[in-house]
C-alpha positions as protocol buffer text, in pm:
chain_id: "A"
residue {
  index: 1
  type: MET
  ca { x: -3014 y: -3197 z: -384 }
}
residue {
  index: 2
  type: ALA
  ca { x: -3043 y: -3597 z: -446 }
}
residue {
  index: 3
  type: HIS
  ca { x: -2727 y: -3598 z: -583 }
}
residue {
  index: 4
  type: LEU
  ca { x: -2509 y: -3445 z: -263 }
}
residue {
  index: 5
  type: HIS
  ca { x: -2163 y: -3616 z: -223 }
}
residue {
  index: 6
  type: TYR
  ca { x: -1993 y: -3648 z: 128 }
}
residue {
  index: 7
  type: THR
  ca { x: -1627 y: -3582 z: 124 }
}
residue {
  index: 8
  type: THR
  ca { x: -1366 y: -3546 z: 438 }
}
residue {
  index: 9
  type: VAL
  ca { x: -1115 y: -3298 z: 367 }
}
residue {
  index: 10
  type: PRO
  ca { x: -752 y: -3291 z: 507 }
}
residue {
  index: 11
  type: CYS
  ca { x: -632 y: -2970 z: 567 }
}
residue {
  index: 12
  type: LEU
  ca { x: -354 y: -2757 z: 762 }
}
residue {
  index: 13
  type: VAL
  ca { x: -552 y: -2401 z: 773 }
}
residue {
  index: 14
  type: CYS
  ca { x: -869 y: -2579 z: 951 }
}
residue {
  index: 15
  type: PRO
  ca { x: -986 y: -2919 z: 1106 }
}
residue {
  index: 16
  type: PRO
  ca { x: -1110 y: -3169 z: 837 }
}
residue {
  index: 17
  type: LEU
  ca { x: -1453 y: -3049 z: 730 }
}
residue {
  index: 18
  type: GLU
  ca { x: -1738 y: -3231 z: 552 }
}
residue {
  index: 19
  type: VAL
  ca { x: -1808 y: -3093 z: 266 }
}
residue {
  index: 20
  type: THR
  ca { x: -2102 y: -3109 z: 42 }
}
residue {
  index: 21
  type: TRP
  ca { x: -2020 y: -3033 z: -225 }
}
residue {
  index: 22
  type: GLY
  ca { x: -2300 y: -2877 z: -447 }
}
residue {
  index: 23
  type: CYS
  ca { x: -2281 y: -2634 z: -167 }
}
residue {
  index: 24
  type: LEU
  ca { x: -2399 y: -2215 z: -162 }
}
residue {
  index: 25
  type: GLN
  ca { x: -2141 y: -2066 z: -436 }
}
residue {
  index: 26
  type: ALA
  ca { x: -2043 y: -1808 z: -113 }
}
residue {
  index: 27
  type: VAL
  ca { x: -1956 y: -2125 z: 73 }
}
residue {
  index: 28
  type: GLY
  ca { x: -1789 y: -2300 z: -221 }
}
residue {
  index: 29
  type: ASP
  ca { x: -1554 y: -1969 z: -235 }
}
residue {
  index: 30
  type: ALA
  ca { x: -1459 y: -1962 z: 67 }
}
residue {
  index: 31
  type: LEU
  ca { x: -1368 y: -2348 z: 32 }
}
residue {
  index: 32
  type: SER
  ca { x: -1144 y: -2276 z: -281 }
}
residue {
  index: 33
  type: GLY
  ca { x: -1002 y: -1981 z: -99 }
}
residue {
  index: 34
  type: VAL
  ca { x: -910 y: -2268 z: 216 }
}
residue {
  index: 35
  type: LEU
  ca { x: -754 y: -2510 z: -41 }
}
residue {
  index: 36
  type: MET
  ca { x: -557 y: -2223 z: -232 }
}
residue {
  index: 37
  type: VAL
  ca { x: -404 y: -2179 z: 139 }
}
residue {
  index: 38
  type: GLU
  ca { x: -329 y: -2519 z: 199 }
}
residue {
  index: 39
  type: ALA
  ca { x: -177 y: -2596 z: -155 }
}
residue {
  index: 40
  type: ALA
  ca { x: 39 y: -2266 z: -117 }
}
residue {
  index: 41
  type: LEU
  ca { x: 137 y: -2407 z: 210 }
}
residue {
  index: 42
  type: ARG
  ca { x: 267 y: -2748 z: 91 }
}
residue {
  index: 43
  type: ARG
  ca { x: 398 y: -2616 z: -216 }
}
residue {
  index: 44
  type: ARG
  ca { x: 665 y: -2416 z: 65 }
}
residue {
  index: 45
  type: GLN
  ca { x: 633 y: -2709 z: 313 }
}
residue {
  index: 46
  type: TRP
  ca { x: 546 y: -2445 z: 550 }
}
residue {
  index: 47
  type: GLY
  ca { x: 247 y: -2481 z: 859 }
}
residue {
  index: 48
  type: LEU
  ca { x: 121 y: -2253 z: 1032 }
}
residue {
  index: 49
  type: GLU
  ca { x: 362 y: -2128 z: 1243 }
}
residue {
  index: 50
  type: GLN
  ca { x: 515 y: -1968 z: 941 }
}
residue {
  index: 51
  type: TRP
  ca { x: 303 y: -1859 z: 762 }
}
residue {
  index: 52
  type: GLY
  ca { x: 158 y: -1640 z: 1049 }
}
residue {
  index: 53
  type: GLN
  ca { x: 512 y: -1508 z: 1060 }
}
residue {
  index: 54
  type: LEU
  ca { x: 466 y: -1354 z: 719 }
}
residue {
  index: 55
  type: TYR
  ca { x: 247 y: -1101 z: 901 }
}
residue {
  index: 56
  type: GLN
  ca { x: 276 y: -791 z: 1189 }
}
residue {
  index: 57
  type: ASP
  ca { x: 33 y: -611 z: 1255 }
}
residue {
  index: 58
  type: LEU
  ca { x: 81 y: -258 z: 1354 }
}
residue {
  index: 59
  type: PRO
  ca { x: -129 y: -65 z: 1556 }
}
residue {
  index: 60
  type: SER
  ca { x: -422 y: 162 z: 1394 }
}
residue {
  index: 61
  type: ARG
  ca { x: -618 y: 411 z: 1533 }
}
residue {
  index: 62
  type: GLN
  ca { x: -916 y: 625 z: 1416 }
}
residue {
  index: 63
  type: SER
  ca { x: -1033 y: 974 z: 1589 }
}
residue {
  index: 64
  type: LYS
  ca { x: -1307 y: 1210 z: 1509 }
}
residue {
  index: 65
  type: VAL
  ca { x: -1245 y: 1610 z: 1436 }
}
residue {
  index: 66
  type: LEU
  ca { x: -1478 y: 1812 z: 1461 }
}
residue {
  index: 67
  type: VAL
  ca { x: -1530 y: 2044 z: 1135 }
}
residue {
  index: 68
  type: ALA
  ca { x: -1748 y: 2365 z: 1159 }
}
residue {
  index: 69
  type: ASP
  ca { x: -1845 y: 2282 z: 757 }
}
residue {
  index: 70
  type: ARG
  ca { x: -1767 y: 1893 z: 645 }
}
residue {
  index: 71
  type: GLY
  ca { x: -1882 y: 2016 z: 285 }
}
residue {
  index: 72
  type: VAL
  ca { x: -1502 y: 2201 z: 277 }
}
residue {
  index: 73
  type: ILE
  ca { x: -1362 y: 1890 z: 273 }
}
residue {
  index: 74
  type: SER
  ca { x: -1399 y: 1646 z: -77 }
}
residue {
  index: 75
  type: THR
  ca { x: -1201 y: 1316 z: -149 }
}
residue {
  index: 76
  type: ILE
  ca { x: -1080 y: 1124 z: -418 }
}
residue {
  index: 77
  type: ASN
  ca { x: -982 y: 803 z: -485 }
}
residue {
  index: 78
  type: ALA
  ca { x: -1187 y: 592 z: -296 }
}
residue {
  index: 79
  type: GLU
  ca { x: -1142 y: 829 z: -7 }
}
residue {
  index: 80
  type: THR
  ca { x: -745 y: 769 z: 10 }
}
residue {
  index: 81
  type: GLN
  ca { x: -689 y: 1140 z: -100 }
}
residue {
  index: 82
  type: VAL
  ca { x: -804 y: 1477 z: -70 }
}
residue {
  index: 83
  type: ALA
  ca { x: -927 y: 1707 z: -323 }
}
residue {
  index: 84
  type: ALA
  ca { x: -998 y: 2000 z: -137 }
}
residue {
  index: 85
  type: PRO
  ca { x: -892 y: 2222 z: 90 }
}
residue {
  index: 86
  type: ALA
  ca { x: -581 y: 2302 z: -133 }
}
residue {
  index: 87
  type: GLY
  ca { x: -249 y: 2149 z: 9 }
}
residue {
  index: 88
  type: LEU
  ca { x: -458 y: 1946 z: 292 }
}
residue {
  index: 89
  type: GLN
  ca { x: -287 y: 1688 z: 115 }
}
residue {
  index: 90
  type: ALA
  ca { x: -9 y: 1757 z: 117 }
}
residue {
  index: 91
  type: LEU
  ca { x: 41 y: 1817 z: 490 }
}
residue {
  index: 92
  type: ILE
  ca { x: -141 y: 1464 z: 535 }
}
residue {
  index: 93
  type: ASP
  ca { x: 143 y: 1375 z: 332 }
}
residue {
  index: 94
  type: GLN
  ca { x: 412 y: 1500 z: 524 }
}
residue {
  index: 95
  type: ALA
  ca { x: 275 y: 1399 z: 845 }
}
residue {
  index: 96
  type: VAL
  ca { x: 288 y: 1049 z: 760 }
}
residue {
  index: 97
  type: ALA
  ca { x: 632 y: 1077 z: 536 }
}
residue {
  index: 98
  type: GLY
  ca { x: 890 y: 778 z: 715 }
}
residue {
  index: 99
  type: ASN
  ca { x: 626 y: 692 z: 1004 }
}
residue {
  index: 100
  type: VAL
  ca { x: 609 y: 352 z: 1015 }
}
residue {
  index: 101
  type: PHE
  ca { x: 372 y: 318 z: 1271 }
}
residue {
  index: 102
  type: TYR
  ca { x: 82 y: 509 z: 1090 }
}
residue {
  index: 103
  type: PRO
  ca { x: 238 y: 526 z: 693 }
}
residue {
  index: 104
  type: ILE
  ca { x: -127 y: 609 z: 584 }
}
residue {
  index: 105
  type: LEU
  ca { x: -384 y: 835 z: 710 }
}
residue {
  index: 106
  type: TYR
  ca { x: -770 y: 888 z: 576 }
}
residue {
  index: 107
  type: LEU
  ca { x: -1001 y: 1125 z: 583 }
}
residue {
  index: 108
  type: THR
  ca { x: -1342 y: 1003 z: 601 }
}
residue {
  index: 109
  type: VAL
  ca { x: -1583 y: 1293 z: 522 }
}
residue {
  index: 110
  type: SER
  ca { x: -1886 y: 1181 z: 807 }
}
residue {
  index: 111
  type: GLY
  ca { x: -2291 y: 1244 z: 614 }
}
residue {
  index: 112
  type: VAL
  ca { x: -2440 y: 1287 z: 982 }
}
residue {
  index: 113
  type: GLU
  ca { x: -2268 y: 1458 z: 1199 }
}
residue {
  index: 114
  type: PRO
  ca { x: -2005 y: 1797 z: 1155 }
}
residue {
  index: 115
  type: VAL
  ca { x: -1679 y: 1553 z: 1215 }
}
residue {
  index: 116
  type: VAL
  ca { x: -1403 y: 1418 z: 1000 }
}
residue {
  index: 117
  type: SER
  ca { x: -1297 y: 1077 z: 1065 }
}
residue {
  index: 118
  type: CYS
  ca { x: -913 y: 1036 z: 1104 }
}
residue {
  index: 119
  type: ARG
  ca { x: -814 y: 685 z: 1013 }
}
């Protein structure tokens, strides 16, 4: 720790930072991400306002459905698809087809309660 180097980094994305080079890896990774965003914004000659206009926040909701036996439902692909019971994934696909507000539906089987979370 005897060879710490302090510098101030001007940045569009955040207030000026005093950076200690030789800090924790997680902090270094976070700063790398911030600086990458900064570089991308400068290359496009964008400010934070233009960057913010790229993202449209869509509504999200989660609900729980009480089920008699949560063991009947199994999921695959990191809980993004229902493997059993047969036909349930097709019903989900049909329900979300063409829906711009809720284009994705995931089922998560609770490990403790007799419920399935729908999000």
